[in-house]
C-alpha positions in Angstrom: -0.2 -0.2 0.1 3.0 2.3 0.8 4.7 1.5 -2.1 1.4 1.9 -4.3 0.6 5.4 -2.9 4.2 6.7 -3.5 4.3 5.6 -6.8 1.0 7.5 -7.4 2.6 10.5 -5.7 5.4 10.1 -8.1 3.5 10.0 -10.9 1.4 13.0 -9.9 4.4 15.1 -9.2 5.9 14.4 -12.6 2.8 14.8 -14.2 2.4 18.4 -12.6 6.2 19.4 -13.2 5.6 18.1 -16.6 2.5 20.8 -17.0 4.4 23.8 -15.2 7.5 23.2 -18.0 5.1 23.1 -21.0 3.2 25.9 -20.2 3.9 28.3 -23.0 2.3 32.1 -23.0 1.0 33.4 -26.2 4.0 35.8 -26.8 6.1 32.9 -27.6 6.0 33.4 -31.0 6.3 36.9 -32.0 7.3 38.8 -35.2 11.1 39.6 -36.0 12.0 43.5 -36.2 14.1 43.9 -39.3 13.0 41.9 -42.1 9.7 42.2 -44.5 8.0 39.0 -43.0 9.2 36.7 -40.1 8.5 35.4 -36.8 10.9 34.3 -33.7 10.4 32.5 -30.7 10.6 35.1 -27.9 13.6 32.7 -25.6 17.1 32.8 -24.5 17.8 30.5 -27.8 15.7 32.2 -30.3 14.6 29.9 -33.2 13.7 32.1 -36.6 11.8 32.3 -39.7 11.7 34.4 -42.6 11.2 34.9 -45.9 12.3 36.3 -49.0 12.0 36.8 -52.5 13.0 38.1 -56.0 11.8 37.9 -59.7 13.2 34.5 -61.1 15.1 35.1 -64.4 16.0 32.0 -66.4 18.4 33.4 -68.9 20.5 36.4 -67.7 23.5 36.5 -66.2 22.6 38.1 -62.7 19.0 37.9 -61.0 17.3 40.8 -59.6 17.8 42.2 -55.7 16.4 40.1 -53.3 13.7 41.5 -51.0 14.9 39.8 -47.4 15.8 43.1 -44.9 13.5 45.9 -45.0 15.5 48.7 -46.5 13.8 52.3 -47.6 16.2 51.8 -51.0 14.1 48.7 -51.8 11.1 50.8 -53.2 8.4 49.0 -52.0 5.3 50.5 -50.7 4.4 48.3 -46.8 1.1 48.0 -45.6 -0.6 46.3 -42.6 -3.7 45.8 -43.2 -4.4 44.1 -39.9 -2.7 42.6 -37.2 -2.7 41.9 -33.4 0.9 40.8 -33.2 0.2 37.7 -30.7 -2.7 36.1 -32.5 -2.5 36.9 -36.4 -1.6 39.7 -39.2 -1.3 40.4 -42.5 1.5 42.0 -44.3 1.3 43.5 -48.0 4.4 44.5 -50.4 3.5 46.6 -53.1 6.9 45.5 -55.2 6.4 48.3 -58.6 10.1 48.5 -59.0 11.5 45.1 -60.0 8.5 42.4 -59.7 5.2 44.4 -60.9 3.5 41.9 -58.1 1.9 42.0 -54.4 3.2 39.8 -52.3 1.1 39.3 -49.2 2.3 37.6 -46.1 -0.3 36.2 -43.3 -0.1 34.7 -40.3 -2.4 33.0 -37.6 -1.9 30.9 -34.3 -4.7 28.4 -33.7 -7.0 29.9 -31.1 -6.2 26.9 -28.2 -2.5 26.5 -29.2 0.5 28.9 -28.6 3.6 26.6 -29.6 2.5 26.8 -33.9 1.5 29.3 -35.9 0.1 28.6 -39.8 1.8 31.1 -42.4 1.0 31.8 -46.0 2.5 33.6 -48.9 0.5 34.7 -51.8 1.6 36.3 -55.2 -0.8 38.4 -57.5 0.4 40.2 -60.5 0.1 43.8 -61.0 -0.7 44.1 -64.9 -2.1 41.6 -67.1 1.6 39.8 -67.3 2.3 37.0 -65.2 5.4 36.7 -63.4 7.8 33.7 -62.1 9.1 34.7 -58.4 11.3 32.9 -56.5 10.3 32.8 -52.8 12.7 31.3 -50.0 11.3 30.2 -46.7 14.2 29.7 -43.7 14.4 28.7 -40.6 17.5 29.1 -38.2 18.4 28.5 -34.9 20.7 31.3 -33.1 24.4 30.8 -32.8 24.1 30.6 -29.0 22.3 27.0 -29.4 25.1 24.5 -29.6 22.5 21.4 -29.7 20.4 23.4 -32.2 20.0 22.2 -35.9 17.9 23.2 -38.8 18.3 21.3 -41.7 15.9 21.6 -45.5 14.7 19.2 -47.8 12.5 19.5 -50.6 8.6 20.1 -48.5 10.2 20.8 -44.7 12.7 22.2 -42.5 13.4 19.8 -39.5 15.2 20.4 -36.5 15.9 21.3 -32.6 15.7 24.5 -30.7 16.8 24.2 -26.9 13.8 26.1 -25.9 11.2 25.1 -28.8 12.8 21.5 -28.9 11.7 19.3 -31.9 10.4 21.8 -34.9 9.6 21.4 -38.5 8.6 24.3 -41.0 6.2 22.0 -43.3 4.7 23.0 -46.8 1.1 23.0 -48.4 -0.3 24.5 -51.5 -3.5 25.9 -51.8 -3.3 26.4 -55.7 -1.1 25.6 -58.3 1.9 23.8 -57.6 5.7 25.4 -57.9 7.5 25.3 -60.9 10.5 24.5 -59.5 12.0 23.6 -55.9 15.1 23.5 -54.0 16.6 23.4 -50.8 20.0 23.9 -48.5 21.2 23.7 -45.4 24.3 25.2 -44.0 25.7 26.7 -40.8 26.0 30.2 -40.4 27.4 32.7 -37.8 25.0 35.6 -39.5 21.7 33.8 -40.4 20.1 37.0 -40.1 20.9 38.1 -43.3 19.6 35.1 -45.8 20.2 37.1 -49.1 24.1 36.4 -48.7 23.6 32.8 -48.1 21.4 32.7 -51.3 23.7 34.9 -53.3 26.2 32.5 -52.4 24.8 28.9 -53.2 22.3 29.6 -55.8 24.3 28.4 -58.6 24.3 30.8 -61.2 27.0 29.9 -63.2 24.2 27.3 -64.4 21.7 29.5 -65.0 19.2 27.6 -62.9 19.1 30.4 -59.9 18.0 27.7 -57.5 19.9 26.3 -54.6 22.1 23.6 -54.3 19.7 20.9 -52.9 22.3 19.8 -50.5 23.7 20.1 -46.9 26.9 22.7 -47.1 29.3 21.4 -44.4 31.6 24.4 -44.5 30.8 27.2 -42.3 28.8 30.2 -44.0 30.9 32.6 -43.6 33.9 31.1 -42.2 35.1 32.2 -38.8 37.5 30.6 -36.3 36.6 28.8 -33.0 32.6 29.2 -33.3 30.0 26.5 -33.3 29.6 24.8 -36.5 26.2 22.8 -36.4 23.9 23.0 -39.2 21.8 26.0 -38.2 20.0 27.3 -41.2 17.5 25.5 -43.6 15.9 27.2 -46.7 13.6 26.3 -49.6 13.2 27.8 -52.5 10.0 27.3 -54.6 9.5 29.3 -58.0 6.0 30.0 -58.5 4.2 31.6 -61.6 1.6 34.6 -60.3 -1.1 33.9 -58.9 0.1 31.7 -55.9 -0.2 30.7 -52.4 2.2 29.1 -50.5 1.2 27.5 -47.0 3.4 26.7 -44.1 3.3 25.5 -40.5 5.6 25.8 -37.9 5.0 23.1 -35.5 6.3 20.3 -33.3 6.4 17.0 -35.0 4.7 15.7 -32.0 1.8 17.4 -32.4 1.2 19.2 -35.5 -1.9 21.5 -36.8 -1.1 20.9 -40.4 -3.0 17.8 -40.8 -6.6 19.4 -40.3 -6.0 23.2 -40.0 -8.4 25.5 -42.1 -6.4 29.0 -42.4 -9.3 31.0 -43.9 -11.8 29.9 -41.0 -8.6 30.6 -38.4 -7.8 33.7 -39.9 -11.7 35.1 -40.0 -12.2 34.2 -36.3 -9.0 36.1 -35.4 -9.7 39.6 -37.5 -13.4 39.4 -35.9 -11.9 38.9 -32.4 -9.5 42.1 -33.4 -12.5 44.1 -34.8 -14.8 43.5 -32.1 -11.7 44.2 -29.7 -11.0 47.4 -31.5 -14.5 48.9 -31.3 -14.9 47.6 -27.5 -11.4 49.9 -26.7 -11.8 52.5 -28.8 -15.5 53.4 -29.2 -15.8 57.1 -30.4 -13.9 56.5 -33.6 -16.6 56.9 -36.4 -17.2 53.9 -38.3 -16.0 55.8 -41.6 -12.7 56.3 -40.0 -12.5 52.7 -38.5 -10.2 51.1 -41.4 -7.7 54.0 -41.4 -7.7 53.7 -37.5 -7.5 49.9 -37.6 -4.7 49.7 -39.7 -2.6 52.3 -38.0 -2.8 50.0 -35.2 -2.1 47.2 -37.0 1.0 48.2 -38.3 2.2 49.6 -34.5 1.2 46.2 -33.4 3.2 44.4 -35.9 6.5 46.1 -34.8 6.4 44.2 -31.5 9.9 42.8 -30.9 12.3 40.8 -29.4 15.8 41.4 -29.0 18.4 39.1 -26.8 22.1 38.7 -26.7 24.9 41.3 -26.4 24.5 44.7 -25.1 27.5 47.5 -25.0 27.7 50.5 -22.8 31.0 53.4 -23.4 31.6 55.1 -20.3 33.1 58.7 -20.5 36.4 57.4 -20.1 36.0 55.2 -23.6 35.7 52.2 -21.6 32.9 49.5 -23.6 31.4 47.0 -21.0 29.5 44.2 -22.7 26.7 42.5 -21.1 26.4 38.8 -22.6 22.3 37.7 -22.1 20.6 41.3 -21.7 16.8 41.2 -23.4 14.4 43.7 -24.4 10.7 43.1 -25.3 9.4 46.5 -27.2 7.9 48.1 -30.3 10.1 49.4 -32.8 9.0 52.2 -34.9 9.9 51.8 -38.4 11.3 48.4 -40.0 13.4 50.0 -42.9 14.8 52.8 -40.8 14.8 52.2 -37.1 14.3 48.3 -36.4 15.6 49.0 -32.8 14.0 50.5 -29.8 14.0 53.8 -28.9 13.5 54.7 -24.9 11.1 57.8 -25.2 9.5 56.5 -28.8 8.5 53.3 -26.8 6.7 55.5 -23.9 4.6 56.9 -26.7 3.9 53.6 -28.0 2.9 52.6 -24.7 0.1 55.1 -24.4 -1.9 52.9 -26.8 -0.3 49.4 -25.7 -1.8 49.5 -22.2 -5.2 50.6 -23.6 -5.3 47.5 -25.8 -3.4 44.8 -24.0 -2.2 46.1 -20.5 -0.8 42.8 -19.4 1.7 43.1 -22.4 2.3 47.1 -21.9 3.5 45.7 -18.1 5.7 43.1 -19.7 7.5 45.7 -22.2 7.8 48.4 -19.0 9.8 46.3 -16.8 11.8 44.8 -19.6 12.7 48.4 -20.1 13.3 49.3 -16.7 15.3 46.2 -16.2 17.7 47.6 -18.3 18.5 50.2 -15.8 22.0 50.5 -14.5 21.5 49.1 -11.0 24.5 50.9 -8.9 27.6 53.4 -9.2 27.6 56.7 -10.1 24.9 56.0 -13.0 22.5 54.2 -11.1 19.3 54.3 -12.6 20.3 55.1 -16.2 18.9 53.5 -19.3 20.3 54.6 -22.6 18.1 56.2 -25.1 18.7 53.5 -28.1 19.4 49.9 -27.9 21.1 47.6 -30.0 20.9 44.0 -28.4 22.1 41.2 -30.0 23.3 40.3 -33.0 20.3 40.6 -35.7 20.1 44.4 -34.5 23.8 45.0 -34.7 23.6 43.8 -38.2 21.1 46.4 -39.2 23.5 49.1 -37.3 26.9 51.0 -37.8 29.3 49.3 -35.3 29.9 52.5 -33.7 26.4 52.5 -32.9 26.8 49.7 -31.0 27.5 50.8 -27.7 25.1 52.7 -25.6 26.9 56.3 -24.5 26.0 56.1 -20.7 24.5 59.5 -19.4 22.5 60.2 -22.5 19.4 59.6 -22.1 15.8 60.9 -23.2 12.7 62.8 -21.8 11.0 60.3 -18.7 7.8 60.1 -20.9 7.4 56.0 -19.5 6.9 57.7 -16.1 3.5 59.7 -17.3 2.5 56.5 -19.4 2.2 54.9 -16.4 0.6 57.4 -14.5 -2.2 56.9 -16.7 -2.5 53.3 -16.8 -2.3 53.1 -13.0 -5.5 55.9 -13.0 -7.3 53.7 -16.2 -6.2 50.5 -14.3 -6.4 51.1 -10.6 -6.3 47.6 -9.2 -3.6 46.0 -11.6 -1.8 49.3 -12.2 -1.1 49.8 -8.2 0.1 46.3 -7.9 2.6 46.8 -10.9 3.5 50.4 -9.6 4.9 48.9 -6.2 6.6 45.8 -8.1 8.4 49.0 -10.2 8.9 51.8 -7.5 12.3 51.1 -6.5 13.6 51.0 -10.2 11.2 54.4 -10.9 13.0 56.1 -7.8 16.8 55.0 -8.9 16.0 56.3 -12.6 14.4 59.6 -11.0 17.1 60.2 -9.3 19.7 60.0 -12.3 17.6 62.5 -13.8 17.7 64.7 -11.1 21.5 64.3 -10.0 22.9 64.2 -13.6 21.1 67.0 -15.1 20.6 69.7 -12.5 22.9 72.7 -13.1 25.7 72.7 -10.4 24.9 75.0 -7.2 21.0 75.3 -8.5 19.4 71.8 -7.5 16.1 73.1 -8.9 17.5 74.0 -12.8 18.3 71.8 -15.2 19.8 71.7 -18.5 20.6 68.5 -21.1 23.6 67.4 -20.7 24.3 66.4 -24.6 24.8 68.9 -26.9 25.5 68.8 -30.8 26.5 71.8 -32.9 25.4 72.1 -36.7 25.6 75.4 -38.6 24.4 78.7 -36.2 22.8 76.5 -33.5 23.0 74.1 -31.5 21.1 71.2 -30.4 20.5 68.4 -28.5 19.9 64.2 -28.9 18.8 63.7 -25.4 16.3 66.0 -25.4 14.3 64.0 -28.2 13.8 67.2 -30.2 17.0 66.5 -32.0 18.4 69.6 -33.9 15.2 72.0 -32.2 17.5 75.3 -32.4 19.5 75.7 -28.7 21.8 78.7 -28.4 25.0 77.9 -29.8 27.5 77.9 -27.2 27.4 75.6 -24.1 27.5 77.8 -21.0 26.6 76.9 -17.5 23.7 78.9 -16.5 21.8 77.3 -19.3 18.3 76.1 -18.0 16.3 74.1 -20.8 13.1 75.1 -20.7 11.7 71.8 -22.2 13.8 69.5 -19.2 12.8 72.3 -16.6 8.9 71.5 -17.3 9.8 67.7 -18.0 11.4 67.7 -14.7 8.5 69.4 -12.7 5.9 67.2 -14.4 8.3 64.0 -13.3 8.4 65.3 -9.5 4.7 65.9 -9.7 4.2 62.4 -11.0 6.5 60.5 -8.6 4.6 62.5 -5.5 1.5 60.8 -7.0 3.5 57.4 -6.9 4.7 57.8 -3.6 1.2 58.7 -2.3 -0.3 55.4 -3.8 2.4 53.4 -2.5 2.5 54.8 1.1 5.8 56.3 1.2 6.0 59.0 2.9 9.3 60.6 3.5 9.6 60.4 -0.6 6.0 61.9 -1.1 7.7 65.1 1.0 10.7 65.1 -1.0 8.7 65.0 -4.6 6.0 67.7 -3.2 9.3 69.6 -2.4 11.5 69.3 -5.7 8.0 69.8 -7.8 7.0 73.1 -6.0 10.6 74.3 -6.6 11.1 73.0 -9.8 7.6 74.5 -11.3 8.5 78.2 -9.7 12.4 77.9 -11.4 10.3 77.4 -14.4 8.0 80.3 -14.5 10.5 83.0 -12.9 13.4 81.9 -14.9 11.8 80.7 -18.0 9.2 82.7 -18.8 10.6 85.6 -21.4 8.1 88.8 -20.9 9.4 90.6 -23.6 8.0 87.5 -26.4 5.7 86.3 -23.8 6.6 82.7 -24.0 8.7 79.8 -22.2 12.3 79.9 -23.5 15.5 78.2 -22.8 17.2 80.9 -20.2 20.8 82.1 -20.3 20.7 83.5 -17.0 20.9 87.2 -16.3 17.7 88.1 -17.9 18.6 86.6 -21.4 17.1 84.0 -23.6 17.5 81.9 -26.6 14.8 83.4 -28.5 13.1 80.9 -30.4 9.6 80.0 -30.9 8.5 76.6 -30.9 7.3 73.6 -28.9 9.2 74.7 -26.0 7.3 78.0 -25.9 4.4 75.9 -24.9 5.5 73.6 -23.0 4.4 74.0 -19.5 0.9 74.7 -21.1 0.3 71.3 -23.0 1.8 69.6 -19.9 -0.6 70.6 -17.8 1.4 72.4 -15.1 -0.2 76.2 -15.5 -2.7 76.2 -12.7 -6.2 74.9 -13.7 -8.4 76.4 -11.1 -8.2 80.2 -12.4 -9.1 81.9 -15.7 -6.7 85.0 -14.7 -3.4 83.5 -15.1 -1.9 86.2 -17.9 0.9 83.3 -19.1 -2.4 81.3 -20.6 -3.8 83.7 -23.0 -0.1 84.5 -24.4 0.9 81.0 -25.4 -3.2 80.5 -26.4 -2.0 83.4 -29.1 0.7 81.6 -30.0 -1.3 78.0 -30.7 -3.9 79.6 -32.6 -1.4 81.8 -35.0 -1.1 80.6 -38.6 1.7 82.6 -38.9 3.5 81.2 -36.0 2.6 77.6 -34.6 -0.7 76.8 -36.1 -0.8 75.0 -39.5 -4.2 75.8 -40.8 -4.7 72.1 -42.0 -2.4 70.0 -40.1 -1.2 70.9 -36.6 1.3 72.4 -34.8 4.7 73.2 -36.5 7.6 72.6 -33.9 9.3 76.0 -34.8 7.8 79.2 -36.2 8.0 80.3 -39.7 9.1 83.5 -38.9 11.7 82.0 -36.3 15.3 82.5 -37.6 16.3 78.6 -37.4 13.2 77.6 -39.4 13.7 74.8 -41.8 17.5 75.5 -41.1 20.0 72.7 -41.7 17.0 70.3 -42.8 13.5 70.0 -41.6 13.1 67.9 -38.3 12.3 70.0 -35.3 13.1 72.9 -36.9 9.5 73.1 -38.3 8.1 70.4 -38.8 4.5 68.7 -37.5 5.0 66.0 -35.0 2.1 63.8 -34.0 3.7 62.8 -30.4 3.7 66.4 -29.2 0.5 67.4 -30.8 -1.2 64.6 -29.0 0.7 65.5 -25.9 -0.7 69.4 -26.4 -4.6 68.0 -27.3 -4.4 65.8 -24.1 -2.9 68.8 -21.9 -5.3 71.5 -23.0 -8.6 69.2 -22.3 -8.1 70.3 -18.9 -8.3 73.9 -19.3 -11.4 74.0 -20.9 -13.8 74.8 -18.1 -11.9 78.2 -17.7 -10.8 79.2 -21.0 -13.6 78.4 -23.3 -11.5 79.3 -26.6 -9.5 76.1 -25.8 -12.7 74.0 -26.7 -12.9 75.5 -30.2 -9.2 75.0 -30.7 -8.8 72.0 -29.7 -11.8 70.6 -31.8 -10.2 72.1 -34.7 -7.0 70.6 -34.8 -7.8 67.4 -33.7 -10.1 67.6 -37.2 -7.1 69.0 -38.8 -4.7 66.8 -38.1 -7.1 63.6 -38.2 -8.1 64.7 -42.2 -4.4 65.5 -43.3 -3.4 62.5 -41.9 -5.9 60.3 -43.8 -5.1 62.1 -47.3 -1.6 61.5 -46.9 -2.4 57.9 -46.1 -4.7 57.0 -49.2 -2.3 59.0 -51.7 -0.7 56.9 -53.8 2.4 55.3 -51.8 0.9 57.1 -49.0 1.3 55.7 -45.4 1.5 56.8 -41.9 4.6 59.2 -41.9 7.1 60.2 -39.2 6.8 63.8 -39.6 4.5 66.2 -41.6 5.7 69.5 -43.6 5.3 73.1 -41.9 4.0 74.6 -44.6 2.3 72.4 -47.2 0.9 69.5 -44.4 2.7 66.9 -46.5 3.9 63.6 -45.2 7.5 62.7 -45.4 10.5 61.0 -44.2 10.2 57.8 -42.7 6.8 55.7 -44.1 4.9 53.7 -42.3 6.1 55.3 -39.4 3.5 53.7 -37.2 5.9 54.5 -33.9 4.4 57.5 -32.0 2.4 58.9 -35.4 0.0 55.8 -34.3 -1.3 58.5 -31.8 -4.1 59.7 -34.2 -6.2 56.8 -32.9 -6.0 58.8 -29.3 -6.3 61.8 -30.6 -9.3 60.4 -32.9 -10.7 58.9 -29.8 -9.9 62.2 -27.9 -8.4 60.7 -24.8 
């Protein structure tokens, strides 16, 4: 009897441990940042899949450009018509430059499975002519996975990954069969650039443009003292348009490919997305819903996971490497910015916590886990993050190391404050968990940015100089004109505003978490910092806030800084007799100054001496993130200043109309910035980083 109970006990324990070890979260498989389309596991040893393609030529001595890693120079229009990155997604590539073909890549996870995903690649000609297209599907395991294996055959890539275990990527066809099939397996120390492997092994000398149907035992590229396991498998299919190719990433012991109905599962996921969207953003008009859903989808499709080497450079030029850093984050733009940025991400999360607050908490914690934990730089978080080999492959080597001490505005704190207000139960519990980290980062800002001898006066530590004016990357407003000389008495109006708001936010956090002594400190810091802002950064002659140079002198530029305290809610709300507010409203309502009549608020006035000088970035361009902050901040003043309600309504509608116009024009999309005179979108597209805040502008929250 004793033996039987003991046996049953161990069986129960084994079964319990088995269930615990096999519990996989919904975000185990997510998109990859730098490629047109690919998926990866969110794990220490990553399993990656991806796709690339080019026009298949038979008789020429070359083949056309391979599309793999997304670059602006590819001249491809890129859209995400629908995506909820943890469940499903669809990407459309409009290639009019080489292929005259639309390539659509879709994926969907089974509703009851987190360890498998179905993928479909479709190609349709844009003309009356049909084209031959080479499409490559590949799978690779990360180089640090010493037991990893990825080996290809004609219809399957199979292998082993330390975190996924046994896997297979299997093929099916929903329309006509491919014209030809070929494959290759190899070792690669850089499996993130499949075009390199294709170029090396495609057999161009035979004019077949096909992979060699073999395993390459030599390393590719060759590096000494590295692991040589076969970690990269690739299948090439040559299709004639139109075509469909379906693949399944799945464990061989529990496949989904036998009876999976792709269309049905995709339709269910999409209907769930639409229902959740309407519930989350109920005030967005039905007429604008397609635009809004596609904007959100494009943001969500930028969810990414970075793991591997992370470098920090200290002031003495010493570089310290952390070998197993990780970061869970969205990215602002695949072609130009396929890596995370500190203040960009804080703006992204203003949307994300409303969509999926559990995902928000994971991402927030991931960022603050990167802070320096001790020493002189305790609390510092790099403003740009280049983590892991794949991220490094998209950046010049000089950019790999974060420069210690350089840090963007503390927007994350304000996003967290809004989250706690909207989700008080989950929010307060999470706040208590991260409060010690918040305190460290607050102390970093406070200790490293205040002016020597003036504890409540602040200046950005990083300066650049270009043309007649200085700038500061730390401010986030990179080339916004600053005083051309770096002087000790300068107090930057934007940072002074951020620090007042940061102290106010930490005051609330300390109160909510019952940290009484901290609360007293933050109350004092807030009051003193705000007092210094009003007495030293208000230029009475120009009737606006500016960078103070000391002794009543200012860096006299008319732009966003001029209205920061009003837009951030730092001016008193309880009276209509504040003499500064009407002056700032005059700036915000003047079409010859900050207000574009049909597109939003400019970063710099057209009559400013720095307007469009040395570029059109923060020297005039219209930025959606700060337009959103201003619209949000002004809302609290409407009861005492009735004219604000009319102004807000006008600007909201202008921004919405202009962005939708620019979205639906040929080669349009969501742009990084909008031109200060014409309102046209330009620079990076699709930029569904903080420009996706148009959804909160539409929802008016």
